[in-house]
N, C-alpha and C positions, 0 to 999 in steps of 0.2 A: 768618207770623212769619219774621223775618230774623235769622240768627245772625251777629254781627259780632265775631269773636274770643270773648272771654269775656262780652261784653255781648249781650243779646238785645233786639231792638227789635220791638215790636208795632205794626203799622200799624192805626190806628183810623180808620175811615171816619166822616166827619162826616155825620150824617143830619139833614135839615131837615124841619120840618113844613110842611103846606100853607100855613098862615098866614105862616110865615117866608119861604117862596119867593114867595108872592104879593106880599108887601111888597118883596122884592128885585127882582122883575120888574115891579112897578107894574101888576099886573093883579088883578082880582077873584078870590077863591078859587074861585068857580064856573068861571071861565075856565080856571084852572089844572087843575081837575078834568076839564073837557072835553078839554083838551089831553092829559091823561093817558089818558083813555078812548079817544081817537083815535090814540094812539101817537105823538104829537108830542113828548112829553117822558116820560122813563122814571120810573116810580114803583115803590116796593116797599111791600108790605102787611105790617104788623107787628101783633102782639098779637091778643087775642081779638076785638077790634072791627074788625080789619083796617084800621087807620088807615094813611093814605098817608104815606110818607116819601120824601124825595128825597136822593140823594147829591150832595154839593157838587161833585164832579168832573163829574157829569152836567149840573148846572146851568151850570157853567163852559163845557162843550162846547156846550150849547144856546145860550148867549149868543154864542159865536163863530159858530155857524151862523146865528143870527138876524142878526148884523151882515153876514155874507157874503151873506145872502138879502134884503138891503134891508129888514129888519124884518118880513118875512112869516113868521109861525110855521108856516104851512101847508106851507112848503118845508123845514122842519126835521124831522128824525127821529132819535131815539136808540134 
């Protein structure tokens, strides 16, 4: 939480589901899960079912790395 004078600003992190990220990256959800399991892309487990969620900032960094690595996700790591 940041205090800016009399106003307080909460930083809310945008969390995306597996389905949302797989659509953004144009990959099958199972591919995204495999990348997550292999440490290629960072994931967070939430709730009693331990559903995967992805931070928008992490996805943005992943896309930059992907471009820098010629589209090879195996050369990316978050």
